[in-house]
N, C-alpha and C positions, 0 to 999 in steps of 0.2 A: 556573468554571462555564460550561457550554456553552450558547450562545444558539441558539434554534430560529428559523429563518426560514421562514415558511409561504408557499409559492408555489402551493398547491393551488387548483384551479379553484373548488371549493365555497366557499372563503374569499374569494378574490379573483377574482370572475368578470368584473368590469369591466376595460376596458383600463387599462394603466398609463400615465398621461400623463407626458411628460417634456419639459422645456424647457431650453434652453441660452442662456446670456448670455455674451457675449465682452467682455472688458475688455483694454485695452492701456495701456502707458506706455513712454516712451523711456528714462527713467532710473529706477533702482530706488527712489530716494527720492521720485519723483513720485507723484501720486495716480492711482489707476486711472480710466480713462475708458471708459465703455461705448461699444461700436461697434455701433450699430443697423444691421442688414442684413449684417453679417459673420457668415456662418453656419458651422456645424460639420458636416463630413462624417463624421469619425471621430475617436475619442479612444481612447488605449490607455495604461493604467497598467501598468508592468512592473517586475519584480524584477531585481536585479543578476544577471548582468552586462549585461542588456539595458537600453535607455533608452526611456522612454515617448515616444510621439509623438502629434501631433494634426494633422489636416488641415482647413484652413479654406477657405472659398470666398467670393469677392467678385465681383459683377458690376458693371462700371462702364459709363457711358454715360448715357442718359436712363432714369430709372426712378423708382419710388415706394417709399419705405421703409415698413416696417411702422409702423402707428400714424399715418401722415400721409395726407392726402387728395390732395395735389398732387404732380404729377410734377416732378422736378428733375434737373439734371445731376450725375451721381455720378462723381467723379474716381478715377483709379487710387490704390491704397493703396501707400505706401512705408513698409513696416513691418519690413524686414530689420533684425535686431539689436534689435528691440523686445521687450519683455516682454509675455506674454499670460497672462491668467487666464480660464479657462472654468468657469463655474458651471453644474453640472448639477443640476436640481431634479427629484426623482421622489418617488413616494408612499412613505411610511415603512411598513416591514413590522412595526415594533415599537410604533409609537404610532398609535392609530386617528385617522383623518381628519387626518393631519399630513403635511407635506412634509419630505423629508430632502435637504438640499442637500449637494453635494460639489464641491470645487474642484480643477481641474487647472491646474498652473502650469508654465510653460516659456518658451522664447525662440524667436522666429521666425528661422529661419536660411536658408530657401529660399523663393523666389517664382517661380512659373511664370506667364507672361503669354500668354494666348491671344487675340490681337488679332482683332476682328470685321471685318466688311466695310467697304466704302467709304461712309462717311456723314459728315455735317458735324460730328458729335460723336464723339470717340474712344470706341469701343465694344469691349468684350471681357470676358474672364473671367480672374480670377487665382486660382491655387491656392497657398495658403501652407502650408508645412510647419513645424511647431514641434516642438522637442525638450524633453523633461522636464528638470527642474532638475538631475537627477543627471548629465546630460550635461556640466554645468559642471566636474565633477570629473575629466574625461578630457582637458581642453584643454591644460593646461600642466604640464610635469614639475617635480618638486621639485629645486631646484638650490642651496638654502641650508639651514642648520640652526642652531638656537640651541644654545649650549653654555655651561656654567659654567666660566669660565676660572680656572685656578689662578694665573695671572700677574696678572690684573686684579682677581680676586675677585668678579666679577659677570658678568652675561649678556653674551656676545659672539655674533657671527654668523659662521659659516664659510661660505665660498662653495663648499660641498659638501654634498650632501643627507644624507650619513651612512649608516651601517649599524647597525641595532639589533642588539645582542648579537654584534658582530663576532667571528668565530672561537669563538663560544660564550661569550665573556667579557662580564661586565656592563659597561654604559657609560651607564646612566641616572642622572641626578643624584638622589641619595638625598633631599636636603632638600626640594626642590620638585617633583621629577619633571617629566615632560613636556618634558624637554630633555636634551641629551647632557652627559656629564661626563668630565673628565679624571682625576678623583680615584680613589684606591685603594679607597675605600669605596663605589664606584658599585654600583648594583643592576641586576638583569636587567630588561629590558623584558618585559612580558606583552602578549598580544594587546590587552587592554583599554587598557593604557598607550599602545600605539602608535596605536590608533584615536583615543583622546582627544587625543593629541599632533597627529595629522594634522588632526583637526577644529579644534583650537585655532590652530595655527600655519600651516596650509596650506589653510585654507578659502578659497574664492573671495571676495575682498573688496578694497576699496581704502582706505577710511578710515571712521571713524564706524560707522554701521550697515552692514549687509551690502550693500556696493556691488560689483557684479560686472563693472564695465566692463573691468577688466584682462583678463578671460577672452576678450574680443573684440578684443584686440590694442591697446588703449589703453596709453599710458604709465602706469606706476604708481610711486608713491613706495614703494620697498621698505621703508624704515624704518617708515612708517605701516602698510603692509600687514602687517607682522610684529607690530604692537602688540597684537593680541588676536584671538580667534576669533569667528566668527559662526555656527558650527554647534554645536548641542548634541546630545548622544547620548542617545536615549531607549531605555532597556533594559527597557521594560515587556513586550515580546514575547520578549526573549532576554537572558540575562546573558552578557556577553562573557567569554571565558576569562581568568581572572586568576591562573592557576597554571602556564601554559606559558612557554617561553622561546624564541620564534621568532627565528631569525636571518634578517633581511630587509634587503636594500639598498633604500634610499629614493631615492638619487640617480638622476636621470634617469627616474624613474617618476612617473606622475600619481597624485594622491590616489585616484582611482577604481581604478587598477590595484593599488595597495597594499591598498585595502579588499577588492578581489576576491580577493587572495591570502590575506588573513587571515580574512575573513568569507566563506568559500567554501563551495560545495555539497559539496566533498570533506570538509569539516568539519561538514556538516549545518547550514550557516548561509547566510543571505543578508541583503541589506539593501535599503533604499529610502530616498529622500530626499524630504522634504516641506517646504513652507513652514509655519513654526511661528507662526501668528497669535496663539496664546494668550500667548506670551512676548513677542513682538515682531512687529508687522505685516510686518516685512521680514526676519525671521530664518529660519534653516533648521534642520531637525531630521533627524538621521540615525537611522533605526530599524532595528536588526538584528533578525533573527528566526531561529528554528530550524525545521528540517524534521521534527523528531521529535515524535511524539505520546506518547512515553514518555521517561523519563530514561535516558540511556545512561551506564552506570557504567564509569569508567576506573580505572586504578591510582592508588594514593595517596589514595583517598577522593574524587577529583575526578569530575565528571560533566558531560555535556552536558545542559542542562536542557530539559525538554519545552516545547513551545509551549503557552502557556496561553490564547491568543486563539482559542478553538475555536467551531465552528458546526456545527449540524445543519440540513440542508435538507429540507423536506417538500414534495415535488412530486407526491404521489399524486393520482389522479383528474384529471389535467391533460388532460381530454378534448378541449380545443380545439386540441391539437397544438402548443401554444406552447413546449413544453419538449422538448429532445432531449438525450440523455446518451450519453457514450461512456466505457467502463471499460477499463482496461489494467492487468492485475495480473501482469506478467511479471517484476517485480523481486524475487521471493521465491526464496530458496534453502534447501535442507534442511541443508546443511553448508558450512562455510567452511574452506578450507585456505590458509594463508599460507606461501609458500615463500621461504626465504632463499637463501643461496649454495649451491653444490654442496658436499656433504660432503667433507671431506679426512681423510686418515690420514697420520701421520708415523711412520716406522719405519726400521730399520737393515738394510742389506744388506751381505753380505761373502762372500768365497770360503769362509771357514771355516764359514759357515752354509749353503753351497750355494745362496745367493740372489743371487749376483753372478757374471756370466760376462763373457768378452771380447766386445766389440762388433765384432769383425773376424773374418775367416776365415783359414784356413791359407795360402791363396794370397796374400792381401794381406800376411800376415806375411812370407812368403818374398820377395815383391817388395820389401818394406821393407828386409829384410836385405841383399839383393843390390844394392839402390839403383841406381846408375849403372854398376856394374861389368860389366854385360852389354852395354854400349854399345861397338861396335867402336872408337869414338873415345875410349875411356876412357884417361886419362893413364897414362904409364909409372909403374912402382913407385917410382921416385925422386921423383916429383912428389907427395909425400904431401899437402901442403896443398891442391893443386888437386884431388886425389882426394876429400879431405874436403869441399871446397866443392861438388863435383859431387854427392856422395852426400847432402849436406844438402839440396840443391835437389830431388833425386829423392824424398827421404823427406818432403818438404813438399807433394808434389802431392796433388790431391784423391783420386787412386786409392788412396793408402795413408795418408791423413791420420788415419784412425781407429785405426790400429795403435798399441797401447799407450796409447791416448788415450780411447777410448770404452768405457764399461762399462754393462752393463744387467742386468736381471733375466732369468732363463732363459725361453725361449719357452714352456716347460711349467710355468711358475711356479704354485704351488698357493696363492698369496695368503697365505702365512705368512712371518714374518720372525723373526729371532733377535736375539742380543745382540752379534754381531760376533766372537764367540770360540767358536763351535760349540755354544752352549747350546741350551736348549729353544726351539723356534719357536712362535709364537702367531699367531692370525688377525689380519690387518691390517684387515679390514672386519668390522663387526658386523652381524648380520642385521637386528635390529629397531632402532627409534629409541631406545627406552628401556624398561627393565623397570619393574616397579612400584617397586622401590627405586632411588633416583636413582643410586647408585654400583654397581649390579650390571651385569654384562656377560654376553652370551650367545654363542651359537655364530657361526661365521663366515658371512659373506655372500659369494656368488660374483658379482662384477660382470661386465659385458660387457667382455671383454679389450681390444678395439680402443679403448675409451674411456679406458684407463689410460695416463697420461703423467706424468712427473715435472714438478713445478712449480718455478719459479725461486726461491721462498721457502718457508720452513717455517711452519706455523701456531703457531710458538713466538715469544715476545717476549724481547728482551734484558733487560727489567726484571722478569722473572718467573723464579723458581726452580722447576723441575719435578722435581728430583732427590729430593724427599721423598715423592713419591707424590701430591702435590697442588700446585696452582698457588699459589705463595706470592710476593706482591709483594716485591721487593728494596728498593725505595725509591731505587734508582740504575739507571742504564742508560737507553737510549733506548726509547721505547714504539713499536717497529717490529718487523716480522717478521724473523726471522733468515734468513741465507742457508743453503743446504745445508751440512751438516757433513761434511767429508771428511778422514779421518785416515789415517796410514800408520804402520806399526810400524817403529821404528828397527832397522836390521840389526845394529847393534852392541849393542843392549839389548833383548832379547826381552821383550814385555809392556809396553814403553814406547812410547806412541803420541804423535805430534805432528801438528798440522794440516799437511796436505800443502802448503799455501801456503808454509810456513816450513821444511819438512823439509830442503830442499837447503841451507839456511843454518845448520842446527844440527848435522847429523850429521857423523861422521868420514868424510872423503872421501880416497880414495887419492891419492898424489902421485907416481905412477909416470911421469906425463907432465908435466914441469915447464913445458911451454909452454902448458898448458891453464889456463883459468879454472875452478877446481874447483867453484865454487858455482853453484846453480841455483834458480830460483823456479818456482812453478806457480800456475795459476788454474783455478777450477772453473766450469763453465758448463753450463746446461741449455738445450737448443735448443727455444725456444718456438715457432719457426716449423714445424719438423718434429716435431710432438708425438709422443713415444714414451717408454717407461719406461727412459730412458738418461741418463747424464750424461757430461761430457767433462772430462778433466784435460789442460790444455795446459802443457807445460814450456817455460820460458824460460831462456836462458843455457847450456843443454846440449841434446843431442839427446833426442827423446822416449823413447828406450830407456834413459834413465838410471833409469827405474823398472821395468826388465825385465831385470835382470842374468842371470837363469837362462834365460829364454825366448829372448833375443836371440842370434843367431848372428853374431858380429862378423866383419868383414873384417879383413885384416891391418893396414890403416891406421886402423881404428877405435880410439879411445882406451878405456882402462879407466875406467869411471865409477862404480864402487862396487857395492854389493850390495842396493840397494832393489828390492823386488818388488811389482808391482801386485797380486799375490794377497794382500798384507798390507794392502790398503786396506780401511777400514771407512767406510761412507758412510750418513749419515742423510738420507733424502730424504722428500718428501711427494708424494702423488698426489691428484688431484681425481677423485672417482668419479662414477657416473651418477645418484646420488640427491641430493636436496636436503635441507637442514635444513627441517623443516616444523613447523607448529603446526596442530592440527585442533580444530574445535569445531562440533558435539558429536562425541564419539567414535562410531565405527561402531556399537558395541553400544547406544548411546543413541538411535539413529535410530528413527523410528516403523517398526513392523514391517509396516505396510500400504502402504508406498511401493514402487511398482513400479520407477520410474526415479528415482534420487536426483539432485537438481539440486545440483551442486557449484559453488561460486564459488571460483576460485583467484585469489589476490592475490599479486603479486610484491613481496616486501619488499626485494630487492636483496642485494648482497654484504656489507652491514654485519651481517647476521644469519648466524651460523656454527654449525656442529656439526663439530668436529674431534676425532679420536681418536688416541691413542698407546698401542700395546700395551706390556706390560712388557718390560724388557730393551732398550728403545730407547736408543741411545747419545746422550748429551746433550753430551759434551765430554770433556776429559781433566783429570786431576789435575795441576796445574801443577808439583808437586814430584816425584811418582812416575811420572807419565805413564800411570797406570792409567785405564781407561775409566770415565767416570761414566755410570751407566745409570738409567733409570726403574725403580723397584722394583716398580711395580704399574701396571696399565692405568689410563689417565686420559682423561677428556674435557677436552682442553686449552682448548677453546672450546665453550661450550654455551649457545646462545640459544633453546633450545626453549621455555622458560617464557615468554620475551618473545614468541615467535611465537604460542604458544597464547593468550596474553592478547590479542594483536592479532586473532586469529581469534574469540575470545570477544566482543570489542568489536564486530567487524564483524557477528557473528551476531545480536547484539541488534538491529541495524538490518535486516539482510537476511533474518533468520529469521521476520519477521512479514510477513503479506500486506498490501500497500498497493496502492491503485489510482489510476492517473491518471484524473482526472475532468474531463470537458468538458461544460459546460452552455450550450446556446443557447436563449435565451428572449426572448419579446416583453414579458415582465414585468420592466421595468427597475427596479432598486432600488439603493440606495447603501450598504447596511449593511456589505457586505464590502469589505475593503481588502487590498492586497498584504501577504503575510505571514501572513494568517489561515489557520487549519488547518480543513479540512472533515473532521469526524470521521465523519459518516455521512450517508446520503441515504435518505429514505423514498419508495419508489415505489408502495407500496400500504399499506393499513392493517396488513398483517402482514409486509411485506417491507422490512426495513432493510438497506441495503447499506453495509458498512464501507468507508471511503475512506482516511483517515489521511494525506492529502497536502495540500500547502500551495498557496494561491492565488498564482500567479506572474504572471498577466496578467488584466486586466479590459479588455475592448474594447467600445466602443459604436459601432454603425453607425447614422447619423442621415441617412437619405435626404432630399433636399430636397423639401419639401412642394409646391413649385411645379410639380413634374413631375406629369403627368396620372395616371400609374399608379405613383406612388412606393410602394415597399414600406414597411411600418411600421418604426419604430425597433426595434432589437434589441440584445441584450447577450450577449456570450460571456464565459464564465469558464473559465479554464484552471488546473488544478493540476499539480504536478509533484513527484516525489520526488527526493531527492539521491542521488548515487552516492558513498557514504561511502568515503573512503580512510583507513583507520585509521593509516597512516603519517604523515598530515598533522595528526592531532589533537594 
């Protein structure tokens, strides 16, 4: 139920009185002691990741304190590392003729001393800066973790902070939770589990009640400090996610940093820390809240719950000028597009299909064949071994290194590919992302040619069988992308293909030269530095022309090396095109027809989200018995994350598709009903003008000018709201 706070002039015409009282204590278990004369200049309550602050003022020397009639000598304050409580009392907006008190808690950490003139008594002014209790959570990193030991059978402590759900695997103790486990039946940590764990085992404490001295550099007994928590988690404003499985390293990070990562604005959440006097006069309470005014529905029936601590502000007829408002509604979008990786296609090229050509020219080929023979210092014909050595060196130079080694698609390639044996060719790229039917395929798309380059891996995985027309898990093999598949037909067995890496070790090789090592090996490489639609076959153990028996014009001293032909190569390669895998919400046809300029939010989801295509006829390997080519019988989406991307866009649109406004209120009418994490639903500026807001209070600041100044301004209050920038990838 939304609470209305009435700030209108006609209801509250009188000034809003406000008083502040300051209390301090040196140790957290001590009693609070009021500090008469210690005044407050400014107080700010803030939402994470910011820390609230307060500025106090003390004048020392000869003076008279409030409520006393005699002057006295007032000494400097030495309050660094002391605790401070500031009680702000203001008129209640919900209870007639009542005062609504509100306390700010923190610790004094800075003191500036402005010394006065030369007098017999030390005179001057001190400005003291205090930080809110949430600042305690940023001081010391986590460097130990409790775990249930299989060896001892009970709780032990590791001198390492731990990683929740390391590598995606569960490691939370199932029986008691809130500790790590070595057991096979461990459970996954959820956000809620981790927050409760941090609050219990890594709260700022020393022993007994919530003693915070350790956070200020005091020695602390680790065993006692680990004995129990001093922070409770109040989920009245937000239910922490209990369905996710975040992987997060705790070691070396402070509790505040961990909370900011888990309860973050990118997840539409925030938090604040308060002293919980209802449970324990010295206890702390962590209060998470959500930025959403509606439920955000996720997959699996999960959701981000709406903020239920809602308020409406009535500020109409504020004729005294005490209220000023600023609205900012720039965070709304008409459409969300979530982009994954660039789309890839995997296909086969070959000379038989007219989709593979030589990557060298005739001049280079001639220079390769002549090698060193044109050198005037070429050895005599009798020096066969020396001639062969000189020729091998010449044929390995950069000028001819591509000959019989580099293979590419034609320069006028029509973006179609076949089956490696002269069969029907099919489009490599599809025009649209997806037809109405998930398994339907449409006409070819023509990409920008300079962007096309072969990739070092294929979008195929070793543990998946693609030969049936669909992706079928094998249950064996490594879950990693395959290298390009390059095969060559055996010259002594037409129709029998072998991987080119093994071809020189399997085929029949002539023995006319008994001095030669007849065997050879080969490696396949894609040049990722000089991106192009080409690949390289490097021969080892024999000259490169071992795979060019017909094209190579040998010299007299060149050995006979067999009958392999590079034209018999069949290669399955992949390219990354200029388009991305995307998910869109809503579709273009569902956009409002009266929008002149559509505001589109683009979210980068990264390379984990794929859309990869394989046309039919693509060669997947060889039959190990017959050597026949194994081919894809039909076109396939070998990786298809469009549904996941569309769901991310849908989730994001639930947030960004609604208009929200950042709201700032500056007023002389100070009140205490609002707290950090409350959601301002709307504001009334006139009897007929309600302005929707839908954003959360993230800062409340009080300016309290010193009344001793002759022309001191009246006390004022500023309220700031903010909306979060949802990142659907972090939900």
